[in-house]
C-alpha positions, 0 to 999 in steps of 0.5 A, spaced: 475 462 518 474 466 524 470 472 524 472 474 532 479 476 532 481 480 538 482 487 536 489 490 538 489 496 541 494 502 541 495 509 544 500 514 544 500 519 549 505 525 547 506 530 552 508 537 550 511 543 553 512 551 551 517 555 556 520 561 554 528 562 556 529 568 560 523 568 564 524 563 569 529 561 574 534 556 573 531 550 576 525 551 572 529 552 566 533 546 567 526 542 568 524 545 562 530 542 558 529 535 561 522 535 559 524 537 552 528 532 552 523 527 554 518 530 549 523 528 543 524 521 546 516 520 546 516 522 539 521 518 537 519 511 534 518 506 540 521 499 540 515 495 538 513 501 533 521 500 530 520 493 530 514 493 526 517 498 521 523 494 520 519 488 518 515 492 513 522 494 510 524 487 510 518 485 506 519 489 500 521 486 494 526 489 489 524 490 482 529 492 477 526 493 470 531 491 465 536 488 470 536 481 474 531 478 470 526 483 470 523 486 464 524 493 462 517 494 459 510 490 458 503 490 455 498 494 459 491 493 458 488 489 453 484 490 447 480 484 448 478 487 455 473 492 458 473 499 455 476 501 461 482 496 459 483 499 452 487 500 448 493 495 450 499 499 450 507 498 451 509 501 458 517 502 459 519 503 466 526 505 467 527 506 475 528 501 480 523 501 486 521 496 491 514 493 492 511 491 499 510 483 499 503 484 502 497 489 503 499 493 509 497 489 515 493 492 521 498 492 526 503 496 521 497 501 520 496 502 528 503 503 529 504 508 524 497 512 525 495 510 532 488 507 530 485 501 526 479 503 522 478 496 519 471 492 520 475 485 520 480 485 526 486 482 526 494 484 527 496 481 520 489 482 517 490 487 511 487 494 513 481 496 510 476 501 511 481 507 509 480 512 504 485 514 498 487 520 502 488 516 509 492 511 504 496 517 502 497 520 509 499 513 512 505 513 506 507 520 508 507 518 516 511 511 514 516 515 510 517 520 516 518 514 521 522 510 517 527 515 516 527 517 523 529 510 525 534 509 519 530 504 515 530 508 509 535 513 506 533 521 506 531 521 499 527 515 499 519 515 500 513 510 501 508 512 496 502 509 493 504 505 486 502 508 479 497 504 476 502 502 471 507 500 476 501 496 480 500 492 473 507 491 472 508 487 478 501 484 478 503 481 472 510 479 474 512 478 467 506 474 465 502 475 459 496 471 461 489 474 465 492 472 472 499 471 474 498 464 474 495 463 468 488 464 464 484 459 468 480 462 473 479 455 477 486 456 479 484 462 483 483 458 490 490 457 491 492 464 490 486 469 492 480 470 497 474 472 492 467 471 492 468 463 490 472 462 497 471 467 502 466 468 507 469 475 509 475 479 510 478 475 515 485 471 514 492 474 515 496 477 509 500 471 505 495 465 506 495 464 499 500 462 494 504 468 491 505 471 484 512 469 480 515 475 484 513 473 491 507 478 492 501 475 495 494 477 495 495 481 488 489 477 486 483 478 491 483 479 498 482 487 498 482 492 492 488 496 492 489 504 491 493 507 486 496 514 485 493 515 478 486 519 477 481 515 474 480 515 466 475 512 462 480 508 458 488 508 456 487 514 451 493 518 452 496 514 458 503 515 460 508 510 457 513 511 462 510 508 468 509 514 471 502 517 475 497 519 470 495 525 474 493 530 469 486 530 466 479 527 468 476 529 475 480 530 482 475 526 485 476 519 483 482 514 483 484 507 481 483 501 485 486 494 482 486 487 484 479 485 486 477 483 493 474 477 497 467 480 495 468 480 487 467 474 482 473 471 478 473 476 472 474 482 477 481 479 479 485 479 473 491 483 472 488 488 468 481 489 471 480 496 473 475 500 478 473 507 479 473 509 487 471 516 490 477 519 494 473 518 500 471 511 499 471 507 505 470 499 504 472 493 508 474 490 501 479 496 500 486 497 502 493 498 500 500 496 498 505 501 498 512 502 494 518 504 496 522 509 491 526 515 490 522 521 491 519 524 486 
């Protein structure tokens, strides 16, 4: 894998003007109106931006708990796992949502945020070196841009998944340690991890997907979830919602493992604590699309 992929650069210069009606000659008022229109156009999603947002929208995988072959509930965690994975508990999801097939690539992040924080540059490499709050801000801005472009409905939002939603789609209906089985030797076909990665350099989707056609759910990058970190599942919600109560506000949940980690940290149930301001070249995001909460 190459460690010298050329960085794509983007810039957006957005003019603004503030002119008061009634204080200028008509010619200047007309010019001001023209400038206002130009400014509105400049603030609308550009063609290349819309194309990337459309691709992003098209890459979502619909998940319909209880319908179309999707289970309504699943067993989250494991009584045989680490203390943070206990106790195993039944979670029932009632609402349909969609999940990104890939971790968010850098070209999409640049189109939405106007910059690229990543260490390992490449347009289709997963974006990394982003904090929890930056991931939330990306989702907010993507929501606004996609609504403006008519790609999602007014009541739909892009957001981080709850931890339960993440494990539900990572397992993809399986009960094994990984979505492909229990043998870590199978990871090479599905994941970038410490056993086969020289760096975070490949494009998203280079490995096999899980049964629901989601790529890189094991390895590549840790993925931010919306939940506050709790030391175990005692008192966890059983409906798939975000666990926003209790614990401290300074830490969030990371799931999936990364290119830096050993096989045992890439299981469907493994949990990691991450400070909200953590920025690491092994941390990214995989948004979901759902009705607003």
